[in-house]
N, CA and C atoms as an extended XYZ file, in Angstrom:
540
Properties=species:S:1:pos:R:3:atomname:S:1:resname:S:1:resid:I:1 pbc="F F F"
N       139.289      124.544      -14.396 N   UNK     1
C       138.808      123.789      -15.546 CA  UNK     1
C       139.828      123.930      -16.663 C   UNK     1
N       140.135      122.821      -17.290 N   UNK     2
C       141.117      122.874      -18.365 CA  UNK     2
C       140.422      123.019      -19.705 C   UNK     2
N       141.159      123.572      -20.625 N   UNK     3
C       140.627      123.779      -21.961 CA  UNK     3
C       140.980      122.618      -22.866 C   UNK     3
N       140.693      122.786      -24.133 N   UNK     4
C       140.958      121.708      -25.079 CA  UNK     4
C       142.451      121.480      -25.252 C   UNK     4
N       142.826      120.222      -25.286 N   UNK     5
C       144.220      119.865      -25.518 CA  UNK     5
C       144.341      119.463      -26.969 C   UNK     5
N       145.092      120.238      -27.697 N   UNK     6
C       145.235      120.032      -29.129 CA  UNK     6
C       146.721      119.925      -29.432 C   UNK     6
N       147.183      118.694      -29.650 N   UNK     7
C       148.598      118.471      -29.930 CA  UNK     7
C       148.818      117.927      -31.334 C   UNK     7
N       147.888      118.182      -32.234 N   UNK     8
C       148.071      117.712      -33.601 CA  UNK     8
C       149.108      118.575      -34.310 C   UNK     8
N       149.550      118.115      -35.447 N   UNK     9
C       150.575      118.817      -36.214 CA  UNK     9
C       150.088      120.200      -36.640 C   UNK     9
N       150.920      121.185      -36.454 N   UNK    10
C       150.701      122.542      -36.943 CA  UNK    10
C       152.010      122.997      -37.571 C   UNK    10
N       151.982      123.497      -38.780 N   UNK    11
C       153.231      123.997      -39.363 CA  UNK    11
C       153.773      125.154      -38.528 C   UNK    11
N       155.075      125.183      -38.375 N   UNK    12
C       155.738      126.259      -37.649 CA  UNK    12
C       156.060      127.337      -38.684 C   UNK    12
N       155.499      128.545      -38.533 N   UNK    13
C       155.732      129.590      -39.538 CA  UNK    13
C       157.221      129.875      -39.730 C   UNK    13
N       157.597      130.175      -40.951 N   UNK    14
C       158.989      130.487      -41.255 CA  UNK    14
C       159.404      131.837      -40.683 C   UNK    14
N       158.483      132.749      -40.546 N   UNK    15
C       158.777      134.082      -40.021 CA  UNK    15
C       157.718      134.466      -38.987 C   UNK    15
N       157.722      133.782      -37.837 N   UNK    16
C       156.677      134.046      -36.844 CA  UNK    16
C       156.914      135.350      -36.089 C   UNK    16
N       155.817      135.899      -35.539 N   UNK    17
C       156.003      136.987      -34.584 CA  UNK    17
C       156.432      136.348      -33.259 C   UNK    17
N       156.643      137.158      -32.239 N   UNK    18
C       157.187      136.635      -30.987 CA  UNK    18
C       156.260      135.618      -30.320 C   UNK    18
N       154.976      135.914      -30.259 N   UNK    19
C       154.026      134.984      -29.638 CA  UNK    19
C       153.975      133.683      -30.435 C   UNK    19
N       153.884      133.777      -31.755 N   UNK    20
C       153.855      132.570      -32.596 CA  UNK    20
C       155.128      131.745      -32.421 C   UNK    20
N       156.270      132.403      -32.295 N   UNK    21
C       157.538      131.687      -32.127 CA  UNK    21
C       157.569      130.936      -30.803 C   UNK    21
N       157.196      131.603      -29.720 N   UNK    22
C       157.231      130.954      -28.409 CA  UNK    22
C       156.208      129.831      -28.306 C   UNK    22
N       154.967      130.117      -28.709 N   UNK    23
C       153.933      129.078      -28.607 CA  UNK    23
C       154.167      127.958      -29.620 C   UNK    23
N       154.705      128.292      -30.785 N   UNK    24
C       155.019      127.269      -31.781 CA  UNK    24
C       156.122      126.340      -31.307 C   UNK    24
N       157.170      126.904      -30.715 N   UNK    25
C       158.261      126.076      -30.196 CA  UNK    25
C       157.777      125.205      -29.040 C   UNK    25
N       156.957      125.764      -28.162 N   UNK    26
C       156.420      124.978      -27.056 CA  UNK    26
C       155.533      123.859      -27.570 C   UNK    26
N       154.672      124.154      -28.536 N   UNK    27
C       153.804      123.133      -29.113 CA  UNK    27
C       154.623      122.009      -29.756 C   UNK    27
N       155.636      122.379      -30.528 N   UNK    28
C       156.481      121.367      -31.182 CA  UNK    28
C       157.184      120.502      -30.140 C   UNK    28
N       157.672      121.106      -29.063 N   UNK    29
C       158.319      120.337      -28.000 CA  UNK    29
C       157.336      119.411      -27.298 C   UNK    29
N       156.125      119.898      -27.030 N   UNK    30
C       155.116      119.035      -26.402 CA  UNK    30
C       154.767      117.856      -27.310 C   UNK    30
N       154.602      118.118      -28.604 N   UNK    31
C       154.268      117.038      -29.549 CA  UNK    31
C       155.378      115.993      -29.610 C   UNK    31
N       156.617      116.449      -29.654 N   UNK    32
C       157.737      115.518      -29.712 CA  UNK    32
C       157.809      114.710      -28.427 C   UNK    32
N       157.591      115.347      -27.284 N   UNK    33
C       157.580      114.629      -26.014 CA  UNK    33
C       156.462      113.587      -25.999 C   UNK    33
N       155.276      113.960      -26.472 N   UNK    34
C       154.156      113.017      -26.527 CA  UNK    34
C       154.497      111.822      -27.409 C   UNK    34
N       155.166      112.061      -28.515 N   UNK    35
C       155.571      110.988      -29.426 CA  UNK    35
C       156.576      110.064      -28.751 C   UNK    35
N       157.539      110.624      -28.045 N   UNK    36
C       158.588      109.826      -27.396 CA  UNK    36
C       158.058      109.016      -26.226 C   UNK    36
N       156.970      109.447      -25.616 N   UNK    37
C       156.456      108.752      -24.433 CA  UNK    37
C       155.159      107.993      -24.712 C   UNK    37
N       154.650      108.075      -25.921 N   UNK    38
C       153.351      107.485      -26.215 CA  UNK    38
C       153.399      106.054      -26.711 C   UNK    38
N       152.283      105.366      -26.549 N   UNK    39
C       152.098      104.040      -27.123 CA  UNK    39
C       152.849      102.923      -26.433 C   UNK    39
N       153.254      103.110      -25.200 N   UNK    40
C       154.029      102.094      -24.489 CA  UNK    40
C       153.242      101.514      -23.328 C   UNK    40
N       153.602      100.317      -22.931 N   UNK    41
C       152.991       99.668      -21.780 CA  UNK    41
C       153.655      100.098      -20.481 C   UNK    41
N       153.099       99.621      -19.384 N   UNK    42
C       153.563      100.012      -18.056 CA  UNK    42
C       155.023       99.639      -17.824 C   UNK    42
N       155.433       98.469      -18.250 N   UNK    43
C       156.824       98.046      -18.037 CA  UNK    43
C       157.793       98.987      -18.748 C   UNK    43
N       157.472       99.352      -19.967 N   UNK    44
C       158.336      100.274      -20.709 CA  UNK    44
C       158.378      101.653      -20.047 C   UNK    44
N       157.264      102.096      -19.487 N   UNK    45
C       157.225      103.412      -18.844 CA  UNK    45
C       158.034      103.432      -17.543 C   UNK    45
N       158.347      102.240      -16.997 N   UNK    46
C       159.138      102.134      -15.759 CA  UNK    46
C       160.608      101.827      -16.018 C   UNK    46
N       160.988      101.585      -17.249 N   UNK    47
C       162.358      101.186      -17.561 CA  UNK    47
C       163.334      102.340      -17.329 C   UNK    47
N       164.500      101.991      -16.809 N   UNK    48
C       165.562      102.967      -16.588 CA  UNK    48
C       166.711      102.691      -17.548 C   UNK    48
N       167.644      103.597      -17.600 N   UNK    49
C       168.821      103.471      -18.450 CA  UNK    49
C       170.045      103.583      -17.560 C   UNK    49
N       170.871      102.537      -17.545 N   UNK    50
C       172.078      102.547      -16.727 CA  UNK    50
C       171.757      102.735      -15.256 C   UNK    50
N       172.591      103.486      -14.555 N   UNK    51
C       172.378      103.656      -13.120 CA  UNK    51
C       171.302      104.687      -12.773 C   UNK    51
N       170.769      105.384      -13.767 N   UNK    52
C       169.765      106.412      -13.514 CA  UNK    52
C       168.447      105.792      -13.051 C   UNK    52
N       167.711      106.522      -12.237 N   UNK    53
C       166.374      106.079      -11.817 CA  UNK    53
C       165.283      106.749      -12.652 C   UNK    53
N       165.677      107.595      -13.613 N   UNK    54
C       164.708      108.308      -14.449 CA  UNK    54
C       163.959      107.320      -15.345 C   UNK    54
N       162.639      107.525      -15.444 N   UNK    55
C       161.794      106.707      -16.308 CA  UNK    55
C       160.948      107.608      -17.189 C   UNK    55
N       160.399      107.040      -18.251 N   UNK    56
C       159.478      107.808      -19.085 CA  UNK    56
C       158.251      108.221      -18.282 C   UNK    56
N       157.747      107.317      -17.454 N   UNK    57
C       156.595      107.652      -16.611 CA  UNK    57
C       156.902      108.804      -15.672 C   UNK    57
N       158.089      108.782      -15.070 N   UNK    58
C       158.496      109.877      -14.193 CA  UNK    58
C       158.605      111.189      -14.945 C   UNK    58
N       159.121      111.139      -16.167 N   UNK    59
C       159.214      112.347      -16.986 CA  UNK    59
C       157.839      112.916      -17.300 C   UNK    59
N       156.896      112.045      -17.647 N   UNK    60
C       155.537      112.499      -17.960 CA  UNK    60
C       154.917      113.185      -16.738 C   UNK    60
N       155.043      112.548      -15.584 N   UNK    61
C       154.443      113.118      -14.380 CA  UNK    61
C       155.159      114.413      -13.981 C   UNK    61
N       156.469      114.436      -14.118 N   UNK    62
C       157.232      115.642      -13.805 CA  UNK    62
C       156.811      116.807      -14.693 C   UNK    62
N       156.672      116.569      -15.996 N   UNK    63
C       156.299      117.668      -16.888 CA  UNK    63
C       154.854      118.108      -16.679 C   UNK    63
N       154.000      117.214      -16.220 N   UNK    64
C       152.644      117.639      -15.838 CA  UNK    64
C       152.733      118.620      -14.670 C   UNK    64
N       153.575      118.297      -13.700 N   UNK    65
C       153.775      119.208      -12.565 CA  UNK    65
C       154.379      120.530      -13.026 C   UNK    65
N       155.361      120.484      -13.902 N   UNK    66
C       156.008      121.701      -14.390 CA  UNK    66
C       154.983      122.609      -15.071 C   UNK    66
N       154.107      122.032      -15.878 N   UNK    67
C       153.042      122.818      -16.524 CA  UNK    67
C       152.206      123.538      -15.467 C   UNK    67
N       151.745      122.785      -14.464 N   UNK    68
C       150.911      123.391      -13.419 CA  UNK    68
C       151.696      124.383      -12.566 C   UNK    68
N       152.961      124.103      -12.313 N   UNK    69
C       153.764      125.006      -11.490 CA  UNK    69
C       153.933      126.363      -12.167 C   UNK    69
N       154.409      126.353      -13.395 N   UNK    70
C       154.679      127.602      -14.091 CA  UNK    70
C       153.401      128.353      -14.475 C   UNK    70
N       152.450      127.652      -15.072 N   UNK    71
C       151.359      128.354      -15.744 CA  UNK    71
C       150.043      128.382      -14.969 C   UNK    71
N       149.846      127.509      -14.013 N   UNK    72
C       148.665      127.599      -13.151 CA  UNK    72
C       149.034      128.333      -11.864 C   UNK    72
N       150.079      127.849      -11.205 N   UNK    73
C       150.432      128.384       -9.894 CA  UNK    73
C       151.165      129.726       -9.979 C   UNK    73
N       152.320      129.759      -10.620 N   UNK    74
C       153.109      130.992      -10.619 CA  UNK    74
C       152.505      132.103      -11.478 C   UNK    74
N       152.072      131.783      -12.683 N   UNK    75
C       151.566      132.817      -13.578 CA  UNK    75
C       150.312      133.482      -13.033 C   UNK    75
N       149.380      132.684      -12.548 N   UNK    76
C       148.093      133.224      -12.105 CA  UNK    76
C       147.891      133.210      -10.590 C   UNK    76
N       148.810      132.596       -9.858 N   UNK    77
C       148.668      132.568       -8.403 CA  UNK    77
C       147.602      131.622       -7.906 C   UNK    77
N       147.201      130.686       -8.738 N   UNK    78
C       146.156      129.722       -8.355 CA  UNK    78
C       146.774      128.566       -7.575 C   UNK    78
N       145.940      127.930       -6.770 N   UNK    79
C       146.388      126.740       -6.054 CA  UNK    79
C       146.712      125.632       -7.045 C   UNK    79
N       147.632      124.771       -6.645 N   UNK    80
C       147.911      123.589       -7.454 CA  UNK    80
C       146.660      122.716       -7.487 C   UNK    80
N       146.406      122.029       -8.588 N   UNK    81
C       145.320      121.057       -8.606 CA  UNK    81
C       145.535      119.997       -7.505 C   UNK    81
N       144.470      119.433       -7.021 N   UNK    82
C       144.509      118.490       -5.894 CA  UNK    82
C       145.426      117.299       -6.136 C   UNK    82
N       145.634      116.927       -7.376 N   UNK    83
C       146.470      115.770       -7.673 CA  UNK    83
C       147.882      115.925       -7.109 C   UNK    83
N       148.337      117.159       -6.896 N   UNK    84
C       149.701      117.391       -6.419 CA  UNK    84
C       149.804      117.447       -4.899 C   UNK    84
N       148.731      117.194       -4.172 N   UNK    85
C       148.739      117.252       -2.701 CA  UNK    85
C       149.806      116.351       -2.067 C   UNK    85
N       150.081      115.138       -2.578 N   UNK    86
C       151.107      114.298       -1.947 CA  UNK    86
C       152.502      114.931       -1.909 C   UNK    86
N       152.737      115.954       -2.719 N   UNK    87
C       154.045      116.608       -2.712 CA  UNK    87
C       154.301      117.348       -1.409 C   UNK    87
N       153.268      117.658       -0.660 N   UNK    88
C       153.458      118.329        0.629 CA  UNK    88
C       154.274      117.455        1.570 C   UNK    88
N       154.163      116.145        1.406 N   UNK    89
C       154.896      115.193        2.244 CA  UNK    89
C       156.162      114.665        1.574 C   UNK    89
N       156.197      114.686        0.244 N   UNK    90
C       157.322      114.079       -0.483 CA  UNK    90
C       157.551      114.850       -1.780 C   UNK    90
N       158.536      115.729       -1.785 N   UNK    91
C       158.814      116.560       -2.966 CA  UNK    91
C       159.197      115.720       -4.179 C   UNK    91
N       159.692      114.514       -3.960 N   UNK    92
C       160.102      113.620       -5.046 CA  UNK    92
C       158.927      112.801       -5.587 C   UNK    92
N       157.739      112.986       -5.034 N   UNK    93
C       156.571      112.164       -5.358 CA  UNK    93
C       156.278      112.041       -6.854 C   UNK    93
N       156.338      113.116       -7.642 N   UNK    94
C       156.036      112.926       -9.070 CA  UNK    94
C       156.940      111.885       -9.723 C   UNK    94
N       158.204      111.871       -9.344 N   UNK    95
C       159.139      110.901       -9.925 CA  UNK    95
C       158.934      109.508       -9.330 C   UNK    95
N       158.827      109.429       -8.013 N   UNK    96
C       158.798      108.131       -7.345 CA  UNK    96
C       157.460      107.416       -7.478 C   UNK    96
N       156.381      108.133       -7.634 N   UNK    97
C       155.062      107.489       -7.684 CA  UNK    97
C       154.649      107.059       -9.086 C   UNK    97
N       155.345      107.535      -10.102 N   UNK    98
C       154.931      107.256      -11.484 CA  UNK    98
C       154.942      105.764      -11.806 C   UNK    98
N       155.805      104.997      -11.167 N   UNK    99
C       155.880      103.559      -11.444 CA  UNK    99
C       154.576      102.846      -11.102 C   UNK    99
N       153.787      103.415      -10.205 N   UNK   100
C       152.512      102.815       -9.839 CA  UNK   100
C       151.344      103.280      -10.686 C   UNK   100
N       151.592      104.171      -11.629 N   UNK   101
C       150.538      104.701      -12.487 CA  UNK   101
C       150.509      103.990      -13.832 C   UNK   101
N       149.338      103.841      -14.387 N   UNK   102
C       149.244      103.254      -15.726 CA  UNK   102
C       149.688      104.291      -16.756 C   UNK   102
N       150.136      103.840      -17.921 N   UNK   103
C       150.479      104.798      -18.975 CA  UNK   103
C       149.312      105.717      -19.314 C   UNK   103
N       148.107      105.176      -19.308 N   UNK   104
C       146.923      105.979      -19.624 CA  UNK   104
C       146.704      107.071      -18.573 C   UNK   104
N       146.877      106.727      -17.305 N   UNK   105
C       146.703      107.714      -16.232 CA  UNK   105
C       147.769      108.804      -16.322 C   UNK   105
N       149.001      108.416      -16.626 N   UNK   106
C       150.078      109.396      -16.762 CA  UNK   106
C       149.808      110.345      -17.926 C   UNK   106
N       149.418      109.786      -19.052 N   UNK   107
C       149.133      110.616      -20.224 CA  UNK   107
C       147.970      111.554      -19.946 C   UNK   107
N       146.940      111.048      -19.302 N   UNK   108
C       145.782      111.874      -18.964 CA  UNK   108
C       146.182      113.006      -18.015 C   UNK   108
N       146.978      112.699      -17.005 N   UNK   109
C       147.454      113.708      -16.067 CA  UNK   109
C       148.200      114.812      -16.804 C   UNK   109
N       149.103      114.419      -17.699 N   UNK   110
C       149.898      115.387      -18.444 CA  UNK   110
C       149.028      116.220      -19.385 C   UNK   110
N       148.140      115.560      -20.137 N   UNK   111
C       147.296      116.303      -21.078 CA  UNK   111
C       146.343      117.258      -20.367 C   UNK   111
N       145.850      116.874      -19.202 N   UNK   112
C       145.009      117.786      -18.424 CA  UNK   112
C       145.806      119.009      -17.981 C   UNK   112
N       147.052      118.802      -17.575 N   UNK   113
C       147.911      119.923      -17.188 CA  UNK   113
C       148.202      120.818      -18.393 C   UNK   113
N       148.464      120.213      -19.540 N   UNK   114
C       148.685      120.994      -20.769 CA  UNK   114
C       147.427      121.813      -21.087 C   UNK   114
N       146.270      121.213      -20.936 N   UNK   115
C       145.016      121.938      -21.178 CA  UNK   115
C       144.867      123.135      -20.254 C   UNK   115
N       145.174      122.941      -18.970 N   UNK   116
C       145.117      124.071      -18.032 CA  UNK   116
C       146.119      125.152      -18.453 C   UNK   116
N       147.286      124.718      -18.900 N   UNK   117
C       148.310      125.671      -19.325 CA  UNK   117
C       147.879      126.463      -20.543 C   UNK   117
N       147.262      125.805      -21.505 N   UNK   118
C       146.805      126.504      -22.699 CA  UNK   118
C       145.799      127.587      -22.343 C   UNK   118
N       144.891      127.279      -21.435 N   UNK   119
C       143.909      128.263      -20.982 CA  UNK   119
C       144.606      129.399      -20.236 C   UNK   119
N       145.544      129.047      -19.359 N   UNK   120
C       146.256      130.055      -18.570 CA  UNK   120
C       147.043      131.008      -19.455 C   UNK   120
N       147.696      130.482      -20.485 N   UNK   121
C       148.471      131.332      -21.398 CA  UNK   121
C       147.541      132.239      -22.188 C   UNK   121
N       146.439      131.699      -22.675 N   UNK   122
C       145.482      132.529      -23.418 CA  UNK   122
C       144.959      133.667      -22.538 C   UNK   122
N       144.655      133.373      -21.278 N   UNK   123
C       144.199      134.411      -20.351 CA  UNK   123
C       145.274      135.477      -20.144 C   UNK   123
N       146.501      135.047      -19.967 N   UNK   124
C       147.593      135.998      -19.731 CA  UNK   124
C       147.882      136.837      -20.966 C   UNK   124
N       147.825      136.220      -22.145 N   UNK   125
C       148.061      136.975      -23.373 CA  UNK   125
C       146.983      138.042      -23.562 C   UNK   125
N       145.753      137.731      -23.146 N   UNK   126
C       144.662      138.702      -23.240 CA  UNK   126
C       144.754      139.781      -22.157 C   UNK   126
N       145.560      139.529      -21.140 N   UNK   127
C       145.687      140.454      -20.007 CA  UNK   127
C       147.151      140.850      -19.812 C   UNK   127
N       147.710      141.509      -20.808 N   UNK   128
C       149.078      141.998      -20.662 CA  UNK   128
C       150.057      141.424      -21.652 C   UNK   128
N       149.649      140.397      -22.372 N   UNK   129
C       150.538      139.810      -23.369 CA  UNK   129
C       151.767      139.173      -22.749 C   UNK   129
N       152.822      139.102      -23.517 N   UNK   130
C       154.051      138.465      -23.051 CA  UNK   130
C       154.696      139.209      -21.890 C   UNK   130
N       154.339      140.475      -21.725 N   UNK   131
C       154.875      141.259      -20.616 CA  UNK   131
C       154.096      141.047      -19.316 C   UNK   131
N       153.044      140.255      -19.357 N   UNK   132
C       152.232      139.986      -18.158 CA  UNK   132
C       153.117      139.380      -17.076 C   UNK   132
N       153.240      140.036      -15.915 N   UNK   133
C       154.102      139.505      -14.860 CA  UNK   133
C       153.472      138.309      -14.155 C   UNK   133
N       154.315      137.484      -13.566 N   UNK   134
C       153.839      136.365      -12.771 CA  UNK   134
C       153.180      136.889      -11.506 C   UNK   134
N       152.158      136.178      -11.047 N   UNK   135
C       151.502      136.529       -9.794 CA  UNK   135
C       152.374      136.124       -8.604 C   UNK   135
N       153.072      135.008       -8.730 N   UNK   136
C       153.934      134.496       -7.657 CA  UNK   136
C       155.327      134.230       -8.230 C   UNK   136
N       156.345      134.629       -7.491 N   UNK   137
C       157.712      134.371       -7.930 CA  UNK   137
C       158.624      134.377       -6.720 C   UNK   137
N       159.790      133.745       -6.870 N   UNK   138
C       160.752      133.711       -5.763 CA  UNK   138
C       162.130      134.197       -6.228 C   UNK   138
N       162.143      135.063       -7.208 N   UNK   139
C       163.368      135.667       -7.711 CA  UNK   139
C       163.467      137.074       -7.166 C   UNK   139
N       164.623      137.689       -7.321 N   UNK   140
C       164.768      139.073       -6.887 CA  UNK   140
C       163.993      140.020       -7.811 C   UNK   140
N       163.882      139.652       -9.081 N   UNK   141
C       163.098      140.445      -10.029 CA  UNK   141
C       161.866      139.643      -10.443 C   UNK   141
N       160.812      140.338      -10.806 N   UNK   142
C       159.547      139.691      -11.160 CA  UNK   142
C       159.567      139.284      -12.641 C   UNK   142
N       159.555      137.977      -12.923 N   UNK   143
C       159.555      137.526      -14.322 CA  UNK   143
C       158.189      137.715      -14.974 C   UNK   143
N       158.198      137.656      -16.307 N   UNK   144
C       156.957      137.801      -17.061 CA  UNK   144
C       156.646      136.514      -17.836 C   UNK   144
N       155.522      136.517      -18.525 N   UNK   145
C       155.095      135.348      -19.293 CA  UNK   145
C       156.144      134.948      -20.324 C   UNK   145
N       156.752      135.909      -20.984 N   UNK   146
C       157.776      135.623      -21.983 CA  UNK   146
C       158.875      134.730      -21.379 C   UNK   146
N       159.374      135.122      -20.204 N   UNK   147
C       160.436      134.364      -19.544 CA  UNK   147
C       159.965      132.960      -19.175 C   UNK   147
N       158.745      132.849      -18.686 N   UNK   148
C       158.215      131.539      -18.297 CA  UNK   148
C       158.085      130.622      -19.516 C   UNK   148
N       157.637      131.154      -20.639 N   UNK   149
C       157.523      130.329      -21.848 CA  UNK   149
C       158.893      129.856      -22.313 C   UNK   149
N       159.900      130.716      -22.254 N   UNK   150
C       161.257      130.299      -22.617 CA  UNK   150
C       161.738      129.201      -21.670 C   UNK   150
N       161.498      129.365      -20.370 N   UNK   151
C       161.900      128.339      -19.405 CA  UNK   151
C       161.184      127.017      -19.667 C   UNK   151
N       159.912      127.087      -20.004 N   UNK   152
C       159.147      125.870      -20.269 CA  UNK   152
C       159.639      125.171      -21.537 C   UNK   152
N       159.959      125.935      -22.564 N   UNK   153
C       160.527      125.350      -23.787 CA  UNK   153
C       161.833      124.638      -23.456 C   UNK   153
N       162.673      125.267      -22.661 N   UNK   154
C       163.950      124.660      -22.264 CA  UNK   154
C       163.726      123.385      -21.460 C   UNK   154
N       162.764      123.413      -20.565 N   UNK   155
C       162.454      122.230      -19.748 CA  UNK   155
C       162.015      121.061      -20.639 C   UNK   155
N       161.149      121.335      -21.593 N   UNK   156
C       160.717      120.286      -22.518 CA  UNK   156
C       161.866      119.786      -23.377 C   UNK   156
N       162.693      120.691      -23.878 N   UNK   157
C       163.806      120.268      -24.735 CA  UNK   157
C       164.741      119.335      -23.976 C   UNK   157
N       165.081      119.698      -22.749 N   UNK   158
C       165.974      118.859      -21.938 CA  UNK   158
C       165.357      117.488      -21.683 C   UNK   158
N       164.114      117.480      -21.251 N   UNK   159
C       163.497      116.202      -20.894 CA  UNK   159
C       163.099      115.377      -22.117 C   UNK   159
N       162.860      116.011      -23.243 N   UNK   160
C       162.620      115.246      -24.458 CA  UNK   160
C       163.902      114.531      -24.883 C   UNK   160
N       165.038      115.139      -24.630 N   UNK   161
C       166.312      114.453      -24.864 CA  UNK   161
C       166.456      113.229      -23.981 C   UNK   161
N       166.074      113.351      -22.717 N   UNK   162
C       166.084      112.180      -21.835 CA  UNK   162
C       165.136      111.103      -22.371 C   UNK   162
N       163.941      111.530      -22.745 N   UNK   163
C       162.946      110.578      -23.260 CA  UNK   163
C       163.454      109.897      -24.528 C   UNK   163
N       164.164      110.635      -25.361 N   UNK   164
C       164.709      110.086      -26.593 CA  UNK   164
C       165.661      108.925      -26.293 C   UNK   164
N       166.542      109.105      -25.317 N   UNK   165
C       167.480      108.037      -24.947 CA  UNK   165
C       166.744      106.823      -24.386 C   UNK   165
N       165.794      107.066      -23.502 N   UNK   166
C       165.038      105.961      -22.915 CA  UNK   166
C       164.237      105.222      -23.986 C   UNK   166
N       163.572      105.958      -24.853 N   UNK   167
C       162.737      105.334      -25.878 CA  UNK   167
C       163.579      104.530      -26.861 C   UNK   167
N       164.727      105.042      -27.239 N   UNK   168
C       165.588      104.287      -28.157 CA  UNK   168
C       165.992      102.958      -27.530 C   UNK   168
N       166.259      102.944      -26.243 N   UNK   169
C       166.611      101.704      -25.554 CA  UNK   169
C       165.438      100.725      -25.533 C   UNK   169
N       164.237      101.238      -25.417 N   UNK   170
C       163.055      100.384      -25.302 CA  UNK   170
C       162.714       99.707      -26.626 C   UNK   170
N       162.581      100.498      -27.692 N   UNK   171
C       162.127       99.902      -28.951 CA  UNK   171
C       162.810      100.468      -30.197 C   UNK   171
N       163.868      101.251      -29.992 N   UNK   172
C       164.612      101.758      -31.131 CA  UNK   172
C       164.041      102.998      -31.787 C   UNK   172
N       162.949      103.557      -31.267 N   UNK   173
C       162.349      104.749      -31.860 CA  UNK   173
C       163.308      105.925      -31.727 C   UNK   173
N       163.643      106.533      -32.852 N   UNK   174
C       164.510      107.710      -32.858 CA  UNK   174
C       163.920      108.764      -33.785 C   UNK   174
N       164.395      109.975      -33.687 N   UNK   175
C       163.953      111.054      -34.541 CA  UNK   175
C       163.791      112.325      -33.745 C   UNK   175
N       163.740      113.449      -34.483 N   UNK   176
C       163.670      114.752      -33.832 CA  UNK   176
C       162.255      115.284      -33.670 C   UNK   176
N       161.450      115.189      -34.679 N   UNK   177
C       160.100      115.748      -34.642 CA  UNK   177
C       159.064      114.652      -34.764 C   UNK   177
N       157.979      114.822      -34.041 N   UNK   178
C       156.876      113.868      -34.141 CA  UNK   178
C       156.355      113.846      -35.568 C   UNK   178
N       155.958      112.683      -36.055 N   UNK   179
C       155.409      112.613      -37.415 CA  UNK   179
C       154.132      113.453      -37.533 C   UNK   179
N       153.895      113.933      -38.740 N   UNK   180
C       152.672      114.710      -38.983 CA  UNK   180
C       151.462      113.814      -38.871 C   UNK   180
């Protein structure tokens, strides 16, 4: 069950503690990504730039998977939600299938994953804090929640840059932070 998805504006403290810094940066990245991918029709969500096959819809679906991978599956060792079952046959499915999804379905998929992630992080912070180790990992050393949050922030920053280029091509929308 996912928790409440709250992506409204929150001021980023000037001198945050470590948890506030990580969660604040992740929240700001999620909000900016939502702004860059929001309010568009299906054709715009399928548009590519140059020879790339990347689309805004594919980015939305990919980041929904990334949320569930890091914070539902790896952090807590839970099964992936059923929506990801087609990946057993096609690892590229989140990217390739997004063109057949409506913008509303993509946004809902992503926000539901964000909601699950918010609950998962709150549970982990209450059970070990940032040092809480992942339940599942494939590295030689066992990473902790702190490392996963940094990786997730990096993933959003990279893909928000992709979304920025695609969105500017679609309707000229540019900027760094989502409006308040």
